[in-house]
C-alpha positions in Angstrom: -0.1 0.0 0.1 1.5 3.5 -1.1 0.7 6.5 0.6 1.5 10.3 0.5 3.6 11.5 3.2 4.4 15.1 4.8 5.7 16.4 7.5 4.2 18.8 9.6 4.9 21.7 12.6 2.7 20.1 15.6 2.7 23.0 17.7 1.4 25.7 14.4 -1.3 22.4 14.2 -2.3 22.8 17.6 -2.4 26.9 17.8 -4.7 26.1 14.7 -6.9 24.1 16.0 -7.4 26.8 19.1 -7.7 29.6 17.0 -10.5 27.8 15.0 -12.1 26.2 18.4 -12.2 30.2 19.5 -14.8 31.5 16.7 -17.6 29.8 18.6 -19.6 33.0 18.5 -18.6 33.9 14.9 -19.6 30.4 12.8 -19.9 32.3 9.8 -15.8 33.6 9.8 -15.1 29.5 10.7 -17.5 28.6 7.6 -14.8 30.9 6.1 -11.6 30.0 7.6 -12.7 26.5 6.7 -13.9 27.1 3.1 -17.2 26.0 4.1 -19.5 29.3 2.6 -22.6 27.2 1.8 -22.3 25.0 5.4 -23.0 27.8 7.9 -25.9 26.5 9.8 -24.2 22.9 9.7 -21.4 24.4 11.7 -23.9 26.2 14.2 -25.2 22.7 14.5 -21.5 21.2 15.0 -21.1 24.3 17.9 -23.8 23.5 20.0 -23.8 21.4 22.8 -25.0 18.1 22.5 -24.9 15.1 25.0 -23.0 12.1 23.4 -25.0 9.5 26.1 -26.2 7.8 23.3 -22.7 6.8 22.6 -21.9 5.0 25.8 -24.7 2.8 24.9 -23.7 2.2 21.5 -19.9 1.2 22.4 -21.3 -1.2 25.2 -23.4 -2.7 22.7 -20.4 -3.1 20.4 -18.4 -4.3 23.2 -20.5 -7.3 24.0 -20.9 -7.9 20.3 -16.7 -8.7 20.1 -17.3 -10.5 23.4 -19.6 -12.5 22.1 -17.6 -13.5 18.5 -14.9 -14.3 20.9 -17.4 -16.5 22.3 -18.1 -18.1 19.1 -14.4 -18.4 18.3 -13.3 -20.3 21.4 -16.1 -23.0 21.5 -15.4 -23.4 17.5 -11.8 -23.8 18.4 -12.4 -26.0 21.3 -11.0 -23.3 24.0 -14.0 -23.8 25.7 -14.7 -25.1 29.2 -17.0 -27.6 28.5 -15.4 -29.3 25.0 -15.2 -32.1 27.1 -18.7 -33.0 27.2 -18.6 -34.2 23.4 -19.4 -32.1 20.3 -23.2 -32.4 20.1 -23.3 -30.3 23.6 -20.8 -27.6 21.9 -22.7 -27.6 18.6 -25.8 -27.1 20.8 -23.6 -24.3 22.4 -23.0 -22.2 19.1 -26.1 -22.3 18.0 -27.2 -20.6 21.1 -24.9 -18.2 20.6 -25.5 -17.5 17.1 -28.8 -17.0 17.9 -28.2 -14.0 20.2 -25.6 -13.0 17.3 -28.3 -12.8 14.9 -30.3 -10.6 17.8 -27.7 -7.6 17.6 -29.1 -6.8 14.4 -27.2 -4.5 12.1 -23.8 -3.0 13.6 -23.0 -0.2 11.3 -26.0 2.1 12.5 -23.4 3.3 15.3 -20.4 4.4 12.8 -23.3 5.7 10.6 -24.9 7.6 13.5 -21.2 9.1 14.6 -20.2 10.6 12.4 -23.4 11.9 11.1 -23.2 14.1 13.9 -22.7 17.5 13.4 -20.1 18.2 16.5 -17.7 15.3 15.0 -17.8 16.8 11.4 -17.1 19.9 11.9 -14.2 19.2 14.6 -12.8 16.7 11.7 -12.6 19.5 9.5 -10.6 21.5 12.2 -8.1 19.0 12.3 -7.9 19.0 8.3 -7.2 22.5 8.5 -4.8 22.1 11.0 -2.6 20.0 9.0 -3.0 21.6 5.8 -1.9 24.9 7.3 1.0 23.1 9.3 2.5 21.4 6.6 6.2 21.6 5.7 5.7 20.9 2.3 8.3 17.9 2.3 5.8 15.1 0.5 6.8 11.7 -0.5 5.3 8.5 -1.5 5.9 5.9 1.0 5.1 2.0 1.4 3.2 1.4 4.4 1.6 -1.8 5.4 -1.7 -2.0 6.4 -1.2 -3.4 9.6 0.4 -0.2 11.0 -2.4 2.0 10.9 -4.2 2.5 13.7 -7.3 4.6 13.3 -8.4 6.0 16.6 -12.3 6.2 16.3 -12.2 3.1 13.9 -10.5 1.4 16.7 -12.7 2.4 19.3 -15.9 1.3 17.5 -14.0 -1.9 16.3 -13.1 -3.3 19.8 -15.9 -1.4 21.9 -13.4 0.3 23.8 -15.9 1.9 26.3 -12.7 3.5 27.8 -11.9 5.5 24.8 -16.0 6.1 24.1 -16.2 8.0 27.6 -13.2 10.4 26.6 -14.9 11.0 23.7 -18.5 11.2 24.8 -16.9 13.7 27.4 -14.9 15.7 25.1 -17.6 16.0 22.1 -20.1 17.6 24.8 -17.8 20.4 25.4 -18.7 24.0 24.8 -17.1 24.0 21.7 -14.5 26.1 22.7 -13.5 24.4 26.0 -12.9 21.2 23.2 -9.0 20.4 24.0 -7.1 20.8 20.6 -4.7 17.6 21.6 -8.5 15.7 21.8 -8.8 16.9 17.9 -5.7 15.9 16.9 -5.3 12.4 18.8 -8.7 10.8 19.2 -10.6 11.8 15.6 -9.6 10.7 12.3 -10.4 14.0 10.0 -12.0 13.5 6.6 -8.8 13.7 4.4 -5.9 12.2 6.2 -5.8 8.5 6.9 -3.3 8.4 9.8 -1.0 10.6 11.8 2.0 10.5 13.8 1.9 12.6 16.0 5.5 12.1 18.0 7.0 11.8 14.3 5.1 14.6 12.9 3.8 12.9 9.9 0.4 13.1 8.3 -0.5 10.0 5.7 -2.8 10.8 3.2 -4.2 7.9 0.9 -4.3 9.0 -2.5 -4.4 6.5 -5.7 -1.2 5.6 -7.9 -2.2 5.9 -11.4 -1.7 2.3 -12.9 -2.4 0.5 -9.7 
């Protein structure tokens, strides 16, 4: 997998986010900064304080599903306490677990709901702006294995990480100007950046290579 990697000025990026968060009372000016003049109403909605208690319930449900999937895998692979009771007993156990899994319904609704939130959309736009504004202009193609990329929101949802969800829910529900710039940089994913390393100050972008 080839990615475009660029170095960014971390301090400048944090400074830019702080400047944008300070525009809480000036949504039109914020829209201008972000080059989103047609989205003033959506920006106003993203600035407004909203509870994210639902996120905890949704991630708890995902955590239960992950635990159920692990239990099913353990039974199927024989790593189950009662495997010595015979194949028939194990098959009944798997059938019971499969029935529980079906009752979870569609799990795509949680990420769909989350990414539709105007606050999430707006903070992702701030993150993109900050990285673009602090880009050092040294972009280069690099080959990066997929398993080395960790995307915080995706990881939270895929693993049912309730601790991460608690941090996310608290931070997203703050008054706009009080949101931590470090949270925006390290806990969100942005719209354009695929991944970034805050310590190495590298931002990665996926751009399709011609001929691949």
